[in-house]
N, C-alpha and C positions, 0 to 999 in steps of 0.2 A: 176457663171461659164461663163455666156454670156459675161460679161464685159471683162473677161480674154481673151476669144477668139477674141473679137473685138480688144483689145489692140495688141495682137500678129499679127493679120492681118494688122493693121495699121502700126506697126513697120516694117513689111517686105517690105513695099513700098519705103523705104528710100535708098539712095545711100550707097555704101560700107563704106565710112568714117563715115557717120552719124550712120549707123547700128553698126559699131565697137564701136563708142562712147557710144551708148545706151547699148550695151552689157556690156561694161566696167562699166558703171554706175550701171547697175543692179547687176553685180558681186560684186562691191565694197559695195553696199548697203547691200547685204546679208552678206558679210564678216564682215562688221561693226556691224551689228545686232548680229551676232554670237559672236563677240568679246566683245560686250557690250557697246562700245562707238566708235565714229569716228568723224572726223573733215575733211570734204572735201570742196573744192571750185571749181566752174566752171565759167570760164570767156570766153568771145568771143571778138575778135578784127577783124576789117576789114583790110585786107591786100591789096596788089597790085592786080589789075585786078578784083576787086570785090570778091576775095577769103575771106573766113572767117577762122580765126585761132581759133579753140576751144581748150581750155586748161583746163585739169582736174588735180587739185592738190590733191593728196592723198598719202602723204608720199614722193612721187616723182611726177614729172609732166609728163602727157601724152598729146601729141599734135596731133590734127587732122586738116588737111587742107581740106576745103570744097570749091569746085568750085562753082561759082555763079549759073550755070545752075542746080546744084544739091541741091540748097536750096529749101526746100518745101515752097509752097505758103500758 
């Protein structure tokens, strides 16, 4: 139980795009486990101005643009 609380507290410190991506990944994981199988991919590219483009492919593509100051250290 302690690890779960630690994880939730850690996740809440991220910027909105990162938090949205983490929420989506969590939901996709649970949905895939319920369904019995899944095949997802996650990639990240560096864009202009130091932005990161996070792409989650899970049947369709979800894209998240993360500004350089929002990237966790």
